[in-house]
C-alpha positions in Angstrom: 11.6 -51.3 -23.2 13.9 -48.5 -23.4 17.6 -49.7 -23.3 20.0 -49.4 -20.8 23.2 -47.4 -21.7 26.4 -47.2 -19.6 28.6 -44.3 -19.0 32.0 -44.3 -20.2 33.5 -41.9 -17.2 32.2 -44.1 -14.2 29.9 -46.7 -15.7 26.9 -45.5 -14.2 23.6 -47.8 -16.3 21.2 -45.6 -17.5 18.2 -45.4 -19.4 18.8 -41.6 -19.5 21.0 -39.6 -22.6 22.9 -38.2 -19.8 24.6 -40.2 -16.2 22.9 -39.6 -13.5 26.0 -39.8 -11.9 29.1 -37.6 -13.3 26.0 -36.1 -15.7 28.1 -36.9 -18.7 26.5 -38.1 -22.1 29.2 -40.3 -23.0 26.8 -43.2 -23.2 27.8 -46.7 -25.0 25.0 -49.6 -25.6 28.0 -51.9 -25.0 28.5 -53.0 -21.9 28.4 -55.8 -19.6 27.8 -57.6 -16.0 26.1 -55.2 -13.2 27.1 -54.4 -9.6 24.6 -52.8 -7.6 25.5 -50.3 -4.7 23.2 -49.9 -2.2 25.6 -48.1 0.4 29.1 -47.0 -0.9 30.3 -46.4 2.5 30.0 -49.0 4.1 31.3 -51.5 0.5 34.4 -53.0 0.1 33.1 -53.8 -3.4 32.6 -50.1 -4.0 36.1 -48.6 -2.0 37.7 -51.0 -4.5 36.3 -49.5 -7.8 36.0 -46.0 -6.6 32.7 -45.6 -6.9 31.2 -42.9 -4.5 27.7 -43.3 -4.8 24.5 -45.7 -4.9 23.7 -47.2 -8.1 23.5 -49.5 -10.7 27.0 -50.0 -12.3 28.9 -52.0 -15.5 31.4 -54.0 -14.6 33.3 -53.8 -18.2 32.3 -50.6 -20.4 33.6 -50.9 -23.9 
């Protein structure tokens, strides 16, 4: 099973080598906590965290 990594810029979680949200290659395996955003336009948490795309995000990235 592939290890998930989180983007250091937008905190999106992925198994690839490039972030699917911001296209950054600054990824780290050092993260914890997960938040799933399904509809960022209606989510109060997404607006609080400045998230604009539906995806899986880490709560903290080191």
